[in-house]
C-alpha angles and dihedrals in degrees: 000000000000139000112263122225109246123174109211120240129211117245108231112299093326132111092248118111114187141177114266088240120060126192111233115206109192091117092060111106098018112042094013123051121221097258092053091044091054090047090052091049091049092050093047090054092046090054095049105267112131099156113095128181127199140148141215093246095055140142104069145242078055119241132164089239094058100037107135093006095124095053089048091053090052091048091055090048090056089048090055091055112045112209094017096106091069090058095054130081100218123199126185137167140226112223118243122223108338100257090204095320102119090170089067094049138320125241131040103277143058114231129195088255089054090054092052094045092049092050092050091051092048092051090055094048092046091047092226138118097222141029111214096209119020115189137188101239095213132352121281088222125066113277135163096258140142092036100324109134105203141036114244115194090197089069095056112132102158116148102164120067117227090243091059090051090051092049091054090050090047089056091054091049092048090050090053093243094114128033102192136001136224145169136235135204088013136159131222089259092054094048092050093048095048091050095043095050093044092053093042095050103030094250128144114290119229112252099194150002121221108211137154115270129164142121094288095040113046098140088124086077090065093083110307091088091058091047092053094043095051094044094046097243120143128227122232103194118212131191095027088165094047095240090306098313089112095051094072094239091123098043095102098040145006132291094252141027125035093331095060114097113254111267094011109160098228092054088067096049111079092172092050093052088056092051133055101309093053096054114117090226091055091055091044092053092045090055089054091054092043091053089049090054092052091047087058095048100256137104118261090245092054092052093047094047095043088053090057096037091059102040116114090218094064125079095178133002116219114220124192121198141174099207144026089249091057090048092053092049092051093047093046088062089068111109095028110142121214114208122231088247092054092046089052090054090050090052091048091057090048091051089054099039100028114194106322093171096046 
């Protein structure tokens, strides 16, 4: 075990500089008990990772009983290590419209008051005075997200204008409770509108967007990457291992039932299996990439992570783990170089398979 050399990157046009690998924490409190979570956090810090992402709705799979559990685990970790909070870049997220989670908030929308109330609650659970990067977890308006393939104007339920959302976030920044703001699961339209309105009305500018990006889900390259590049907004890429599909653990069997490895994350997520990661085409494509990795003498996980670690579109890759050993494996992939020939083979598979987990 050794500390890896990571040159920090600036998030958008903000004052935040973060490590190009971020520790995601949504497994803490459901799949990962508190002692293991704290051990993972300790090891991440030892190895040079001081950028941590969480959310008010974690842990997942979401349940009323574990709502906010992940933030509370992080708060107790900070309590155990006085002075540590100042060394960490801490990101959290306010949940969008409830999507069936009445324990997060009732109703269909997400008002400015909801944003403020959620932030206040997160600060208490995290035992901190400020969140470095506060993100809207998914848009308040209807969008084709979480595996939906097309926008449908008939499903629009938005009640809170983007400007009102920005003004609520601006209030949190002005009060010193949030340093910078960001989005998640966003579209090119959303990114443009948040930037346009911020510049037009003197409101905080988004620093980043946290969206899915991996070998089997590269739809971001169909225009959102240009939008973010030209507007100076950074990408935080989540699910680089496609919920385990790109680790090879499902290559010999399915993602559920007796063929699924014991304890496999996707086997516990009924909703996920019905969305992008559970599609037969997603598993079929993942197996192609996994075989390519083995043909080139590396593990599937190393190929998938190296692909994200070296993409110009990505400022920081968010990794989620359930053990210290998994964390070490993910971090050891840093510095892996993919040859032009191997990248061409990756693109060939994408041309054939497209983005089955978009």
